[in-house]
Backbone bond lengths (Angstrom), bond angles and torsions (degrees), N, CA, C in turn:
res aa  C-N    CA-C-N  psi(-1)  N-CA   C-N-CA  omega(-1)  CA-C   N-CA-C  phi
1 M - - - 1.462 - - 1.524 110.35 -
2 R 1.325 116.22 -46.26 1.461 120.15 179.32 1.530 110.33 -61.89
3 M 1.324 119.83 -41.20 1.458 123.09 178.19 1.506 110.79 -64.17
4 R 1.355 118.19 -36.33 1.458 120.63 179.54 1.522 110.57 -66.80
5 N 1.339 117.71 -41.82 1.477 120.37 178.05 1.527 111.06 -62.44
6 L 1.331 117.86 -40.55 1.462 121.65 179.76 1.520 110.24 -63.76
7 A 1.316 117.71 -42.05 1.461 121.30 178.33 1.513 110.37 -63.69
8 W 1.325 117.46 -39.64 1.482 121.36 179.44 1.534 110.19 -64.62
9 L 1.317 118.48 -42.25 1.471 121.59 179.38 1.523 111.13 -63.53
10 L 1.320 116.71 -41.13 1.455 119.88 178.73 1.517 111.08 -64.48
11 L 1.331 117.82 -37.96 1.455 121.47 179.60 1.521 110.68 -66.09
12 V 1.301 117.74 -42.03 1.466 121.31 179.04 1.527 110.80 -65.71
13 A 1.318 116.14 -43.59 1.472 119.73 -179.33 1.515 111.17 -62.09
14 S 1.316 117.48 -33.82 1.463 120.18 -177.16 1.511 111.67 -72.13
15 T 1.358 117.60 -20.50 1.466 120.56 -178.85 1.513 112.59 -92.81
16 L 1.357 119.06 -8.69 1.464 121.19 -179.84 1.518 109.93 -75.05
17 P 1.370 118.15 142.98 1.477 119.34 176.53 1.525 110.45 -66.16
18 A 1.350 116.21 144.52 1.466 120.71 -179.14 1.517 109.48 -72.65
19 Q 1.311 117.99 133.53 1.453 124.17 179.35 1.518 108.96 -110.68
20 P 1.309 117.47 130.44 1.473 118.43 178.16 1.499 110.08 -68.85
21 P 1.315 118.19 142.19 1.451 121.04 179.88 1.529 109.59 -67.61
22 S 1.325 114.66 149.12 1.465 119.92 176.85 1.517 109.17 -68.14
23 P 1.324 115.88 134.40 1.469 117.45 -178.36 1.514 110.74 -67.50
24 S 1.299 114.15 134.71 1.461 119.37 175.98 1.516 108.09 -81.05
25 P 1.303 117.89 165.15 1.463 119.58 179.57 1.527 112.99 -56.78
26 L 1.324 118.42 -34.64 1.450 120.29 -178.65 1.520 111.74 -73.82
27 Q 1.373 117.03 -23.19 1.452 121.02 -179.33 1.518 111.95 -90.68
28 N 1.306 117.77 -6.91 1.448 121.70 -178.47 1.524 108.98 -77.26
29 P 1.341 117.82 115.37 1.471 118.40 -176.71 1.508 112.78 -59.54
30 A 1.320 116.50 -39.10 1.462 118.73 -178.07 1.512 111.03 -64.77
31 A 1.357 115.20 -39.21 1.459 118.56 -179.14 1.513 111.21 -71.70
32 S 1.354 116.70 -41.95 1.460 119.29 -176.25 1.521 111.21 -70.22
33 A 1.335 117.27 -29.52 1.460 119.26 -179.85 1.507 111.02 -64.55
34 G 1.290 117.52 -35.33 1.455 120.47 -179.55 1.505 113.19 -80.47
35 Q 1.346 116.58 -17.75 1.458 119.89 -176.19 1.518 112.14 -88.21
36 A 1.333 118.62 -25.45 1.462 121.11 -175.48 1.521 109.97 -101.14
37 D 1.316 118.60 123.91 1.462 123.69 176.45 1.530 108.73 -93.29
38 V 1.326 115.50 124.81 1.453 120.36 179.75 1.530 108.73 -84.69
39 V 1.336 117.39 125.86 1.459 122.55 179.59 1.521 108.36 -91.89
40 R 1.309 115.36 121.80 1.460 121.33 -179.46 1.524 109.91 -119.16
41 A 1.331 115.43 151.48 1.459 120.10 176.43 1.522 109.42 -64.24
42 Q 1.298 116.66 139.98 1.458 121.27 -177.58 1.524 109.60 -140.01
43 P 1.348 118.54 123.73 1.465 119.89 177.71 1.526 111.30 -59.56
44 V 1.317 116.93 142.81 1.465 122.57 179.57 1.525 109.79 -107.93
45 G 1.342 117.17 -56.15 1.454 121.00 179.18 1.518 111.18 -89.99
46 T 1.329 115.75 170.84 1.450 121.80 176.50 1.527 110.08 -79.60
47 M 1.328 115.58 171.06 1.458 119.67 176.50 1.527 110.05 -61.88
48 S 1.334 116.12 -38.05 1.470 119.50 178.16 1.525 110.74 -63.77
49 D 1.341 117.24 -41.46 1.468 120.16 177.08 1.527 110.92 -57.94
50 L 1.315 115.39 -45.09 1.463 119.85 -178.47 1.526 111.34 -63.00
51 M 1.335 116.59 -41.45 1.452 120.02 -178.19 1.530 111.51 -70.60
52 V 1.340 116.11 -51.74 1.466 120.81 -171.21 1.515 112.15 -74.89
53 K 1.345 117.32 -36.70 1.461 120.43 -172.61 1.532 113.76 -94.31
54 I 1.341 117.74 -18.43 1.473 119.52 -178.20 1.529 111.74 -122.85
55 I 1.331 116.42 -58.52 1.463 119.39 -170.26 1.530 111.66 -68.68
56 Y 1.337 117.85 -47.40 1.466 119.30 -177.77 1.535 112.40 -63.08
57 P 1.352 119.36 -51.60 1.465 117.90 178.95 1.523 112.96 -60.71
58 A 1.343 116.42 -37.68 1.462 119.10 -179.37 1.527 111.15 -68.77
59 S 1.333 117.18 -40.34 1.464 119.17 -179.99 1.522 111.62 -69.44
60 D 1.344 117.53 -30.79 1.468 119.80 176.56 1.525 111.44 -58.67
61 A 1.325 115.92 -35.79 1.463 119.60 179.75 1.526 111.22 -60.72
62 V 1.337 116.65 -29.67 1.464 121.13 177.90 1.523 110.62 -84.35
63 F 1.347 116.46 -45.50 1.457 120.04 -177.71 1.528 112.34 -59.94
64 Y 1.338 117.37 -34.29 1.467 120.90 -175.07 1.527 112.41 -108.31
65 I 1.323 117.27 26.82 1.455 120.35 -177.18 1.531 111.27 -63.95
66 A 1.335 117.88 -29.25 1.458 120.24 -177.57 1.517 112.46 -64.51
67 T 1.341 116.93 -30.09 1.465 120.46 -178.85 1.521 112.04 -107.66
68 R 1.320 117.40 -3.42 1.467 120.42 179.84 1.527 110.82 -128.63
69 E 1.307 116.01 42.26 1.466 120.06 -178.41 1.519 110.53 -63.74
70 P 1.329 117.91 127.10 1.471 120.37 178.51 1.520 111.02 -61.94
71 K 1.328 115.04 142.78 1.468 120.79 -179.24 1.526 112.53 -114.16
72 T 1.325 117.39 -21.85 1.463 120.61 -176.14 1.520 109.98 -123.27
73 E 1.320 115.09 168.36 1.461 119.81 177.43 1.526 111.13 -61.82
74 V 1.321 116.55 -37.25 1.472 120.11 179.17 1.530 110.32 -63.46
75 E 1.332 116.98 -43.94 1.457 120.43 -179.75 1.528 111.29 -66.29
76 W 1.333 116.80 -38.78 1.462 118.91 176.48 1.520 110.93 -65.63
77 S 1.319 116.93 -38.35 1.460 120.35 178.03 1.530 111.18 -63.13
78 E 1.326 116.36 -40.64 1.465 120.34 177.75 1.531 110.48 -63.74
79 L 1.327 116.92 -42.05 1.462 120.25 179.09 1.528 110.82 -65.19
80 Q 1.327 116.75 -40.71 1.458 119.35 177.82 1.534 110.92 -61.66
81 G 1.337 116.60 -37.95 1.454 119.80 177.40 1.521 112.20 -64.73
82 K 1.332 116.51 -39.82 1.470 119.66 179.96 1.528 111.35 -68.57
83 T 1.329 117.17 -42.38 1.467 118.98 179.58 1.526 111.38 -68.91
84 L 1.332 116.76 -32.53 1.459 119.26 175.45 1.531 109.92 -66.27
85 A 1.339 117.13 -42.53 1.460 121.03 177.44 1.529 110.85 -61.71
86 L 1.340 116.03 -36.41 1.460 120.34 178.25 1.525 110.88 -63.55
87 A 1.326 116.48 -44.97 1.463 119.96 179.74 1.524 111.11 -67.00
88 E 1.327 116.61 -45.90 1.463 119.90 -177.94 1.532 111.85 -67.79
89 S 1.330 117.71 -25.68 1.459 119.20 178.11 1.527 111.11 -63.70
90 A 1.334 116.87 -28.58 1.462 119.57 175.48 1.522 110.59 -63.07
91 N 1.340 116.78 -38.19 1.463 119.71 175.62 1.523 111.44 -64.48
92 L 1.338 116.62 -34.90 1.462 119.52 176.98 1.525 111.12 -65.27
93 L 1.332 116.68 -33.91 1.462 119.51 177.61 1.521 111.76 -68.84
94 L 1.327 117.46 -23.77 1.464 121.54 179.31 1.522 113.07 -83.56
95 M 1.328 117.53 -6.68 1.477 121.53 -176.47 1.524 111.37 -64.50
96 P 1.348 116.72 145.54 1.474 119.03 168.37 1.521 109.06 -58.82
97 G 1.307 115.70 135.93 1.448 119.88 -176.51 1.515 112.15 100.96
98 R 1.340 117.31 -21.64 1.458 120.82 175.14 1.526 111.88 -113.53
99 A 1.316 116.97 -34.21 1.466 120.08 -178.71 1.528 109.54 -65.02
100 R 1.315 116.82 125.41 1.465 121.13 -179.19 1.521 111.86 -76.74
101 D 1.309 116.57 -30.40 1.462 121.00 177.50 1.522 107.30 -159.10
102 Q 1.301 115.89 179.79 1.462 120.95 -178.36 1.520 112.13 -105.48
103 D 1.310 117.59 15.54 1.462 120.71 -176.86 1.525 110.87 -120.72
104 R 1.329 117.11 -91.15 1.456 121.53 -175.22 1.523 112.03 -63.10
105 W 1.335 116.15 -40.02 1.468 119.86 -179.89 1.523 110.96 -58.70
106 M 1.334 115.54 -43.69 1.463 120.09 -179.44 1.533 111.02 -63.70
107 Q 1.327 116.16 -38.68 1.465 119.36 179.94 1.527 111.04 -66.45
108 D 1.335 116.18 -42.19 1.462 119.04 179.73 1.533 111.29 -67.23
109 A 1.340 116.46 -40.15 1.462 119.52 177.74 1.530 110.60 -64.04
110 K 1.326 115.99 -35.08 1.474 119.83 178.07 1.529 110.84 -65.56
111 L 1.347 117.44 -34.61 1.465 120.21 175.89 1.528 110.69 -61.29
112 L 1.348 115.69 -42.81 1.461 119.72 178.20 1.523 111.12 -67.18
113 L 1.320 116.92 -39.30 1.469 120.65 178.91 1.526 110.45 -61.83
114 D 1.323 116.94 -43.63 1.468 120.58 -179.73 1.534 110.76 -65.25
115 A 1.350 116.42 -43.73 1.465 119.85 -179.57 1.525 110.44 -66.15
116 G 1.343 116.92 -44.26 1.457 120.17 179.57 1.518 112.61 -64.28
117 T 1.331 116.10 -38.92 1.469 119.98 178.26 1.526 110.97 -64.35
118 A 1.327 115.92 -43.29 1.473 119.80 178.58 1.535 110.54 -62.89
119 A 1.328 116.20 -39.88 1.468 119.71 179.74 1.525 110.82 -66.74
120 Y 1.321 117.26 -41.45 1.467 120.66 -179.88 1.530 111.17 -64.37
121 R 1.325 116.57 -42.87 1.466 119.43 179.60 1.527 110.54 -65.39
122 A 1.340 116.94 -39.34 1.468 120.17 177.70 1.526 111.08 -65.10
123 A 1.344 116.53 -38.78 1.463 119.91 178.99 1.526 111.02 -66.68
124 R 1.310 117.15 -36.86 1.468 119.57 177.75 1.526 111.27 -66.63
125 R 1.332 115.93 -31.06 1.477 119.17 177.45 1.534 111.43 -84.75
126 K 1.356 115.94 -6.31 1.475 121.68 -175.71 1.526 110.44 57.91
127 D 1.327 114.74 45.16 1.457 122.37 -175.49 1.529 108.53 -106.34
128 V 1.327 116.93 96.69 1.465 121.82 -177.48 1.519 110.83 -65.77
129 A 1.319 117.45 -41.32 1.471 120.81 -179.51 1.517 111.11 -60.50
130 A 1.342 117.35 -39.97 1.458 120.67 178.80 1.520 110.72 -67.75
131 L 1.328 117.64 -35.54 1.458 121.09 177.41 1.532 110.47 -66.45
132 E 1.316 117.29 -40.25 1.461 120.25 176.69 1.530 110.53 -63.43
133 A 1.328 116.34 -35.76 1.463 120.27 -179.41 1.526 112.11 -68.85
134 V 1.320 117.35 -22.72 1.473 121.42 -179.48 1.531 111.01 -77.36
135 N 1.338 118.21 -16.41 1.460 121.69 -175.43 1.523 113.31 -50.14
136 D 1.340 116.17 -52.78 1.470 119.73 -177.67 1.521 111.40 -63.82
137 Q 1.318 117.27 -40.49 1.464 121.35 179.05 1.529 110.90 -62.12
138 L 1.321 116.06 -42.06 1.461 120.48 179.94 1.523 111.10 -68.06
139 L 1.338 116.78 -43.18 1.455 120.56 179.71 1.532 110.52 -62.88
140 T 1.325 117.18 -39.74 1.462 120.75 178.32 1.520 111.14 -61.69
141 S 1.320 117.54 -41.40 1.464 120.53 -179.36 1.523 110.90 -64.14
142 C 1.339 116.83 -41.48 1.475 119.91 -179.61 1.519 110.78 -68.14
143 T 1.330 116.23 -47.04 1.463 120.45 -176.59 1.524 111.20 -64.46
144 S 1.313 117.63 -40.34 1.464 121.27 -178.83 1.529 110.98 -60.69
145 C 1.319 116.89 -46.26 1.466 120.33 -178.58 1.528 110.46 -64.92
146 H 1.332 117.30 -43.63 1.462 120.33 -178.58 1.523 111.38 -65.50
147 Q 1.312 116.85 -37.40 1.459 119.43 179.05 1.519 112.09 -66.74
148 H 1.317 116.57 -33.86 1.463 119.70 -177.98 1.524 113.13 -83.50
149 Y 1.330 117.74 -31.14 1.466 119.56 -171.14 1.526 113.74 -120.19
150 R 1.314 117.47 7.37 1.464 120.99 171.17 1.518 107.49 -128.72
151 P 1.353 116.81 81.79 1.470 120.22 -173.66 1.521 113.64 -60.61
152 N 1.350 117.93 -26.97 1.462 120.55 178.03 1.525 111.77 -100.17
153 Y 1.292 115.12 21.80 1.465 120.40 -177.28 1.529 110.34 -59.51
154 G 1.356 114.96 125.93 1.453 119.74 179.75 1.499 114.85 80.57
155 R 1.361 117.70 7.27 1.452 120.82 -179.31 1.515 110.15 -122.71
156 R 1.320 116.00 158.62 1.451 120.84 176.96 1.525 108.82 -67.86
157 P 1.351 119.20 135.81 1.459 121.11 179.05 1.519 111.20 -60.02
158 A 1.355 115.71 150.59 1.452 120.84 177.86 1.518 110.72 -65.88
159 P 1.363 118.74 154.68 1.464 120.33 179.05 1.512 111.62 -56.89
160 D 1.322 116.80 144.21 1.453 123.54 -179.04 1.511 109.82 -76.62
161 A 1.342 115.62 119.30 1.461 119.94 -178.42 1.522 112.25 -68.01
162 T 1.328 116.97 -18.15 1.467 119.97 -178.87 1.515 112.15 -91.64
163 A 1.335 117.73 0.94 1.457 120.43 -178.98 1.513 110.34 -68.67
164 P 1.349 119.00 155.34 1.462 121.55 178.20 1.518 110.88 -57.16
165 Q 1.346 114.80 151.11 1.455 119.69 -176.73 1.520 111.74 -58.65
166 S 1.359 117.02 -33.92 1.453 120.70 -178.24 1.521 112.39 -66.52
167 A 1.338 115.19 -22.58 1.462 119.11 -177.87 1.508 112.45 -88.24
168 R 1.343 116.69 -8.26 1.455 120.16 -178.69 1.509 110.92 -97.84
169 V 1.312 116.52 159.22 1.458 121.74 176.89 1.507 108.73 -84.42
170 A 1.321 117.07 128.06 1.458 120.69 -178.51 1.518 109.27 -64.54
171 P 1.331 116.89 139.68 1.464 119.41 179.51 1.515 110.61 -64.42
172 S 1.290 116.41 140.27 1.458 121.27 179.75 1.515 110.18 -83.96
173 A 1.296 115.01 162.62 1.459 119.81 178.88 1.512 109.96 -66.97
174 P 1.346 116.25 150.52 1.464 118.68 179.95 1.514 110.54 -57.42
175 S 1.301 115.98 136.06 1.457 120.89 179.39 1.509 110.22 -98.57
176 A 1.297 113.54 163.83 1.457 118.69 179.98 1.506 109.70 -67.14
177 P 1.357 117.07 147.88 1.458 119.60 179.79 1.527 111.38 -58.91
178 V 1.301 115.75 141.52 1.464 121.45 178.58 1.511 108.59 -91.64
179 P 1.317 118.11 127.24 1.473 119.40 179.01 1.521 110.19 -58.44
180 L 1.312 115.06 146.34 1.459 119.79 -177.94 1.517 111.73 -61.45
181 S 1.332 116.00 -27.41 1.458 118.26 -177.41 1.520 112.59 -80.87
182 A 1.345 116.95 -14.33 1.462 119.23 -177.50 1.518 109.96 -78.66
183 P 1.321 118.93 138.70 1.469 120.42 177.41 1.519 110.47 -68.54
184 V 1.300 116.45 140.27 1.456 122.86 -180.00 1.526 108.38 -99.03
185 A 1.319 115.88 121.62 1.456 120.23 -179.21 1.528 110.01 -74.02
186 T 1.293 116.48 134.13 1.459 121.29 178.53 1.526 109.38 -120.09
187 T 1.312 115.32 140.33 1.453 120.85 179.04 1.526 109.37 -99.43
188 P 1.308 119.05 122.78 1.473 119.96 -179.96 1.519 109.95 -62.59
189 P 1.318 117.80 145.25 1.463 119.96 -179.54 1.522 111.19 -62.77
190 A 1.332 114.99 143.21 1.459 119.66 178.59 1.525 109.50 -68.23
191 P 1.312 118.79 143.90 1.473 120.69 179.15 1.526 110.56 -64.49
192 S 1.299 115.75 151.74 1.462 122.09 -179.33 1.517 109.85 -130.02
193 I 1.310 115.81 146.57 1.463 120.49 177.43 1.520 111.58 -76.67
194 V 1.327 117.58 -15.84 1.469 120.71 -177.95 1.525 109.63 -63.13
195 G 1.302 116.70 130.40 1.458 121.87 179.52 1.514 110.85 137.15
196 R 1.303 114.86 -157.86 1.464 121.09 -176.91 1.522 108.93 -123.49
197 W 1.344 116.31 132.09 1.460 122.16 -173.56 1.532 109.76 -127.25
198 K 1.328 115.15 141.29 1.460 121.48 179.36 1.524 109.38 -108.52
199 L 1.320 116.32 133.00 1.461 121.54 -175.85 1.526 111.04 -69.59
200 R 1.356 114.50 132.14 1.451 120.88 174.95 1.523 111.52 -104.40
201 A 1.340 116.18 -40.73 1.458 119.98 -177.43 1.519 109.65 -155.22
202 A 1.332 115.94 151.86 1.466 123.26 175.30 1.530 107.33 -135.19
203 E 1.335 115.64 120.77 1.466 119.83 -173.41 1.525 109.91 -139.86
204 D 1.327 116.41 148.12 1.459 123.32 169.49 1.529 107.25 -107.94
205 L 1.336 116.22 118.80 1.463 121.42 -170.63 1.531 111.71 -105.48
206 R 1.328 115.03 146.44 1.456 121.13 171.76 1.531 108.85 -81.09
207 A 1.326 115.47 174.79 1.461 119.92 -178.96 1.523 111.57 -62.83
208 D 1.346 118.53 -28.50 1.460 120.89 -179.31 1.521 112.87 -85.57
209 G 1.352 117.07 3.10 1.459 121.14 177.99 1.506 114.84 91.12
210 S 1.313 118.54 -5.61 1.466 120.71 178.18 1.527 110.27 -76.45
211 V 1.332 116.12 154.75 1.462 121.49 -177.76 1.527 109.13 -84.66
212 A 1.326 115.41 121.60 1.472 120.59 178.26 1.522 110.82 -87.23
213 R 1.317 117.34 -35.30 1.463 119.73 -178.70 1.527 108.79 -165.34
214 Y 1.318 114.54 162.72 1.465 122.79 175.04 1.527 107.23 -112.31
215 P 1.330 119.49 102.83 1.466 121.14 -171.26 1.524 114.50 -61.20
216 W 1.317 118.08 -27.36 1.472 120.60 178.02 1.528 111.31 -124.00
217 G 1.330 116.00 31.23 1.448 120.46 -179.13 1.523 111.45 83.58
218 Q 1.314 115.94 174.94 1.452 120.56 -176.52 1.516 113.38 -82.73
219 H 1.334 117.21 -8.34 1.470 119.74 179.89 1.531 109.54 -132.92
220 P 1.348 117.56 63.51 1.466 119.15 -178.76 1.535 110.88 -75.20
221 V 1.302 115.80 160.37 1.465 122.13 173.95 1.518 107.63 -125.32
222 G 1.319 115.84 148.25 1.460 117.77 -179.86 1.514 111.54 168.45
223 S 1.309 115.65 179.27 1.454 120.99 -178.43 1.516 109.74 -158.13
224 I 1.311 114.84 157.69 1.459 123.45 172.37 1.523 106.99 -128.04
225 V 1.324 115.78 131.13 1.456 122.09 178.50 1.520 108.46 -121.60
226 V 1.319 116.15 126.41 1.468 122.40 177.00 1.515 107.08 -127.07
227 E 1.311 116.52 111.27 1.467 119.79 -175.94 1.518 111.16 -161.28
228 G 1.315 116.03 136.98 1.453 121.35 173.75 1.519 113.95 60.16
229 G 1.328 117.30 34.14 1.451 120.16 179.83 1.510 114.32 76.61
230 A 1.325 117.63 13.76 1.465 121.94 178.97 1.514 109.56 -128.77
231 C 1.343 115.78 149.89 1.458 122.22 179.45 1.528 109.83 -127.76
232 Y 1.326 114.68 146.84 1.470 121.46 179.38 1.525 107.31 -141.27
233 L 1.325 116.83 126.69 1.464 121.55 179.82 1.515 109.63 -128.58
234 Q 1.323 115.74 136.75 1.462 121.17 178.07 1.530 109.40 -148.13
235 I 1.331 116.58 129.02 1.462 122.20 178.41 1.525 108.12 -138.84
236 A 1.319 115.75 139.05 1.467 120.66 178.08 1.513 109.81 -144.89
237 S 1.301 115.55 152.26 1.453 120.69 173.41 1.526 109.12 -78.78
238 S 1.329 115.97 139.87 1.476 119.82 177.16 1.516 111.71 -92.21
239 D 1.338 117.31 -3.59 1.455 120.74 178.57 1.526 110.69 -75.16
240 T 1.312 117.16 138.20 1.457 121.37 178.44 1.525 109.30 -82.71
241 P 1.333 118.11 116.59 1.475 119.16 -177.10 1.520 111.02 -75.29
242 S 1.315 115.09 156.02 1.459 121.25 174.48 1.518 108.54 -120.26
243 F 1.319 117.15 144.40 1.458 121.99 -176.73 1.532 109.26 -122.48
244 S 1.300 113.79 132.26 1.461 119.24 -177.94 1.524 110.49 -85.12
245 G 1.298 115.49 162.45 1.456 120.52 179.32 1.515 112.19 -97.82
246 G 1.332 117.68 37.57 1.459 121.44 -177.98 1.517 112.06 -78.89
247 S 1.325 114.79 -153.23 1.462 120.34 -176.01 1.523 112.49 -71.74
248 T 1.329 116.78 -27.26 1.478 120.18 -179.79 1.524 108.92 -80.83
249 P 1.342 117.89 124.50 1.469 120.09 179.36 1.529 110.94 -56.83
250 V 1.329 115.49 147.70 1.464 120.95 -178.55 1.525 111.00 -59.40
251 M 1.333 117.07 -39.10 1.461 119.89 -179.45 1.520 111.52 -61.44
252 E 1.330 116.93 -38.44 1.459 120.38 177.63 1.526 110.38 -68.42
253 Q 1.334 116.82 -36.83 1.463 120.27 176.51 1.530 110.35 -63.55
254 M 1.321 116.09 -39.14 1.467 119.96 178.94 1.520 111.36 -65.64
255 K 1.334 117.49 -40.99 1.465 120.87 178.73 1.530 110.47 -62.16
256 A 1.328 115.70 -43.71 1.460 119.34 179.44 1.525 111.33 -64.27
257 A 1.342 115.78 -39.84 1.464 119.76 179.67 1.521 111.10 -66.50
258 L 1.330 116.82 -33.58 1.466 120.41 -179.20 1.521 110.67 -61.28
259 L 1.325 117.14 -41.04 1.456 120.75 -178.85 1.520 112.13 -68.56
260 S 1.318 117.19 -28.32 1.458 120.25 -176.38 1.523 113.53 -97.99
261 T 1.322 118.11 -12.27 1.467 120.15 -176.31 1.522 113.27 -118.17
262 Y 1.331 117.68 5.71 1.466 119.84 -177.48 1.517 109.35 -150.17
263 I 1.327 116.46 145.60 1.456 122.33 175.65 1.527 108.38 -150.79
264 A 1.316 116.90 138.77 1.461 120.98 177.68 1.522 108.86 -159.13
265 Y 1.314 116.15 137.04 1.465 120.59 173.03 1.524 108.61 -160.06
266 S 1.339 115.34 158.70 1.459 120.49 -177.26 1.513 109.69 -154.59
267 G 1.339 114.80 164.09 1.453 120.70 178.20 1.521 110.70 158.55
268 P 1.325 117.85 177.80 1.464 120.23 176.89 1.510 111.46 -65.72
269 C 1.334 116.72 147.46 1.455 119.49 -176.93 1.522 110.51 -142.60
270 A 1.323 115.25 154.88 1.465 122.26 178.15 1.519 108.22 -120.75
271 I 1.337 115.97 133.20 1.449 122.03 -177.86 1.521 109.96 -103.00
272 N 1.311 116.97 130.82 1.455 123.25 172.73 1.526 107.05 -111.86
273 A 1.335 115.89 93.73 1.462 120.32 -172.80 1.525 111.30 -66.25
274 S 1.339 117.76 -36.89 1.459 120.06 -177.98 1.531 111.23 -66.99
275 E 1.336 116.80 -35.08 1.452 121.17 178.67 1.521 111.99 -85.39
276 G 1.326 115.16 -19.28 1.459 119.11 -175.41 1.513 111.37 71.04
277 S 1.339 115.75 46.36 1.465 119.01 -177.82 1.524 109.94 -138.66
278 V 1.318 115.45 159.48 1.455 122.99 174.37 1.522 107.26 -138.20
279 T 1.337 115.90 131.41 1.461 121.34 -179.71 1.520 108.64 -112.89
280 L 1.311 116.18 121.94 1.460 122.66 -174.27 1.521 109.80 -112.60
281 K 1.322 116.36 129.35 1.468 122.18 173.86 1.522 107.61 -93.83
282 V 1.301 116.92 109.25 1.462 121.84 -169.95 1.536 110.55 -73.22
283 E 1.330 115.57 121.57 1.468 121.45 175.24 1.526 111.62 -104.00
284 A 1.329 116.67 -28.50 1.472 121.09 178.76 1.519 108.08 -142.94
285 A 1.347 116.01 140.67 1.458 119.51 -177.29 1.510 110.26 -156.01
286 W 1.355 115.16 159.88 1.469 120.48 177.69 1.521 110.69 -71.91
287 R 1.332 117.59 -18.85 1.456 122.11 176.96 1.523 109.13 -117.64
288 P 1.319 117.90 127.16 1.474 120.21 -178.03 1.517 113.47 -58.27
289 D 1.346 118.66 -32.03 1.458 119.71 -176.89 1.530 112.53 -73.29
290 Y 1.324 118.59 -8.72 1.462 121.37 174.41 1.531 111.59 -81.02
291 V 1.329 116.82 -29.79 1.460 121.45 -175.36 1.525 109.88 -62.94
292 G 1.334 115.56 130.83 1.455 121.06 -179.38 1.512 114.49 89.94
293 T 1.335 117.86 -5.55 1.463 120.62 179.64 1.527 110.35 -93.20
294 E 1.325 115.68 165.94 1.454 122.15 171.95 1.524 108.43 -107.35
295 Q 1.315 115.64 128.29 1.450 121.74 -179.55 1.530 108.68 -115.07
296 K 1.328 115.66 116.54 1.463 120.15 179.39 1.517 109.30 -100.72
297 R 1.328 115.84 129.71 1.448 121.64 178.91 1.530 109.14 -127.62
298 F 1.320 115.43 154.95 1.459 121.26 -177.88 1.525 109.12 -116.23
299 F 1.338 115.52 148.88 1.455 118.81 -177.25 1.532 110.37 -143.72
300 R 1.321 114.00 156.81 1.452 122.89 172.36 1.528 107.49 -154.98
301 F 1.308 115.96 172.46 1.459 120.41 -177.56 1.530 109.65 -119.46
302 Q 1.319 114.94 138.97 1.459 120.55 -177.40 1.527 108.78 -142.39
303 N 1.323 115.11 111.43 1.474 121.16 -179.64 1.525 111.95 53.83
304 G 1.328 116.42 41.17 1.461 121.76 178.06 1.509 114.82 84.90
305 A 1.327 117.97 -10.66 1.459 121.40 -179.87 1.528 109.92 -94.14
306 L 1.309 115.81 155.56 1.458 122.33 176.82 1.528 108.71 -96.38
307 I 1.326 116.27 126.24 1.459 122.08 174.75 1.519 106.69 -104.91
308 F 1.325 117.74 120.92 1.464 122.60 -167.51 1.527 109.50 -136.88
309 G 1.332 115.82 143.51 1.459 117.92 176.39 1.511 112.79 169.20
310 P 1.330 117.54 175.29 1.463 121.27 176.83 1.525 110.87 -69.82
311 A 1.324 115.98 -178.74 1.465 120.56 -178.47 1.522 110.68 -58.04
312 P 1.336 118.03 145.40 1.462 120.94 178.69 1.527 111.31 -56.76
313 N 1.319 114.74 144.43 1.469 122.75 177.00 1.534 112.95 59.65
314 S 1.335 116.36 30.75 1.465 119.52 179.98 1.527 113.10 -100.57
315 M 1.339 117.25 -3.16 1.453 120.84 179.23 1.529 109.03 -103.47
316 R 1.324 115.71 147.93 1.470 120.13 179.51 1.524 110.36 -127.59
317 A 1.322 114.41 141.66 1.470 122.06 174.64 1.514 106.77 -140.31
318 G 1.319 116.67 98.56 1.459 120.17 -174.33 1.513 110.15 66.71
319 N 1.313 116.85 -121.83 1.467 121.45 179.11 1.515 112.45 -95.00
320 E 1.342 116.82 2.06 1.460 120.12 -177.45 1.525 110.59 -93.87
321 T 1.335 114.92 145.42 1.459 122.04 171.49 1.522 107.58 -106.33
322 L 1.332 116.39 124.73 1.466 121.26 -171.66 1.530 111.02 -121.36
323 T 1.316 114.19 161.45 1.469 122.20 175.70 1.517 108.52 -117.38
324 R 1.323 116.50 122.28 1.472 119.84 179.72 1.526 109.61 -83.58
325 R 1.314 115.79 131.56 1.463 121.82 -179.80 1.522 110.29 -128.52
326 L 1.325 115.19 118.36 1.467 121.66 172.85 1.523 107.52 -103.12
327 T 1.321 116.40 131.01 1.469 121.74 177.61 1.521 107.67 -112.55
328 L 1.343 116.35 124.94 1.461 120.72 -175.13 1.533 110.58 -132.12
329 D 1.323 115.73 150.89 1.460 122.74 177.27 1.517 109.30 -111.60
330 R 1.322 115.47 141.79 1.460 119.56 -179.64 1.527 111.28 -67.37
331 V 1.325 114.56 133.78 1.461 120.81 175.70 1.525 109.52 -103.30
332 Q 1.336 115.80 -43.31 1.469 120.52 179.92 1.501 108.69 -138.13
């Protein structure tokens, strides 16, 4: 009897129409949409921060590999970190919020990604020759992007429309129309310090123009970057120092040599084109006593090269008063 009742219940249940289960709160799309927060990538620093604080220092490690070849596992590890940062920075350029468009920008960022990836793989193999071979590829990626997205690249900025009226040039009276057949005179753009410069020479000069000394040796390496209201300077001697086994510990000799063979500082800067000067507020430096100071430097252009340095006759060597002159060539 009990088995017959069970069979009857099963038969009745099989003939009932199927009813969809009531949605639980977790199955309710409207409810679940409000409960889950989607995490999206979000830029933190500015484009200038990314260029000056990550891409430029990391790319320098590749550009100057011939004179800064790693010798220890620690140095190779540091280089691998810089080349990895260089490659990953290309991915940061592809982020929503940084990508300027989905066409040319993506192609230029891909050039940097390819160059950075090649550099990272070469660094992992500890292959100096391969790193040197990446130089041209890396330079092409940087130059291509700047040419496409910095229309005034390498030129003096246009006059500020918000400047006081007294600082602007009064408009001239309308001139007579120029015949189409007449040649139109064009004025070449004035050179600008904005961009990236590679050090050619560093000299301390006497009043008669002769060289009194070479502060970082006769073959220094270094660069100056001026972009987006920020400046970055780095200079190092390419000479390999030697340390004696005298009474002074080798580590102390190395510390002393570091102060005399290397210099680096960076921070926001203001350019005074009419004076030919740039004033930098130091935020980071190789020497702690530089941090928080203002460093004013003067510049001019000579045969396409940048001549850069502190105020004339501001350096001293014994009883001599010297003028420091850095000569740099434009890279970008």
